[in-house]
Phi, psi and omega in degrees: 000155175280140179206163174253130176245147164273116185254343177205157186262067186241011178095171186302328184297320191232357187282338189262146179215134174284130182222166168255123182227160177296149176290148175286163172270174184273046177220118183276139182304332181283336188228074181308133180091353180215162179158168180234120178271127189236129168281113190278128173258324181215145178235133178281145179244131185222171183301324178304325179293326175300312180297323181297328179292346179248000183072026185254000180271155184293335175266118185234081178295155176294144178284150348278158176212158178267116177279186178106119186252343188220138184220158167240132183188203185237134180294128173261320184207146178232133171239144179091185185278107181203142176282354183289151180229153173307136182098345179292140171278128187223156163255132185223143176250106186262350179076310171219160174092006185282338181275064185201167181287335178224137180221162178234138183229156173297149180299325184282358176238028178232127188225144175298141173274124175302151183303334183288346185249148176265182185295321180296320176293327175298322178290347178262359197275312193282300185302312185284308186284323176293320175299315181299314180295316179301314183290315185284313188266306187285323179263315185276349178057038180298131182243156177304136179092351179277167178245133181238135176260127187240114175279159180057041195286351180262355179274188183297308178293322182297310180295323176297319182293323176302311185290320178294315180299317178298319179295333178273003175090018181264160169267137187244137173241116184264133176253123182224168186251348182218164176297322179298317178292328176300320179294324178294317179297321177295319178298327178288345176111012181302138178285323180220148178231130177234158184262136180291340177266012177240198182274056188298324181297311180295321178296319180295319179298317180292314182297329184266002178071039176122001178135146181279157177280327188214139171244129173255121187234101172266005189257313185074215178075203191276003179269000189295318180299319177292332173298316177298320181291340181278352184280150168273178178304133180067022176284166184228139168253124178255120182267121182252327182183190187220056181294343177289348173102338181237146181266117184286157173244149183232137172280111192292347175298336178298332182290336181282334190299320181227026179053050181263169183230149166244124188237130174275141179230084177265088185305311185299313181300321184287310189283331180290334178267357181214069186309323182301336181294336177297324179293321177298313181293317180301319179294321179294320179294317178301320180294320179291324176295312181299329179278000178082013183272333184247124175214087189308132180269113177268126181263241182291139179236140184224149171290163184304320184281002175247027181299329178301320178293324177297315180294322179292328176299316179289318181300326179271010179057041179255009182292135177240087191086202183276127175277133189225145169261128173273111187270324178211000000 
């Protein structure tokens, strides 16, 4: 089968190579005796793959390896206890091996794609939407009627977070860096859009009537202190990642001023050590889809052999929705 391998740790420009490799079997290394073999139609591209091309991600497989954590495709074979059947359209989180014509995923991270979504949207579903629900609801305790400020709101996690928050009954304020990204955030359903190069903190405080209840931050960098300042009393900042490139530090005395919280939301660490929670999140996401709240926004699309361009789009913070590789 055709696949993309990372053959050297030299960054998106030169690290990737198209190769022919044997197909995997229907048994995932994490779950001996079980797994779902998927004929891949679309593969999602995310920031971890950018880091993997430089050897900077926490998971460092030996070279060469096939990256790609999330796919949309059709079930070929199922092993183990699963309601899935060959021929089912699925979204699957395989962790590695997704940038290929065939991939294998754990049964507990493979879900049917609702008829309303296509394969590219399926490839956008698990990492982004499961992360958004986990961060907003399970970690951030977002409640109906609250206001949430979302950084990086035009990217994959950002657009997912807008839609999940809206589905949970929250008001959303999207932070973006360009007019083009503002249009993407509006398309995702944001109630308000503010610019990161403007007075976004003050605007958020005004729009929310004195401060937001929750900030979702997948960006990090130098805006973190202002995120804390944008909170109302007992507000929360949920940290999802650091696509801005730098890990912020906080003077914890700031947390005392208005009884605020900083909360970490490491979706992968949580769900891999507690597989049943995936079923809970998956059921909640299905309910939000059925209610018309979730419609994944697919942005730039690239063929498999142009994956370097896809990674550079993300590395340059140019993603407009979910970046996807069309595999077949």
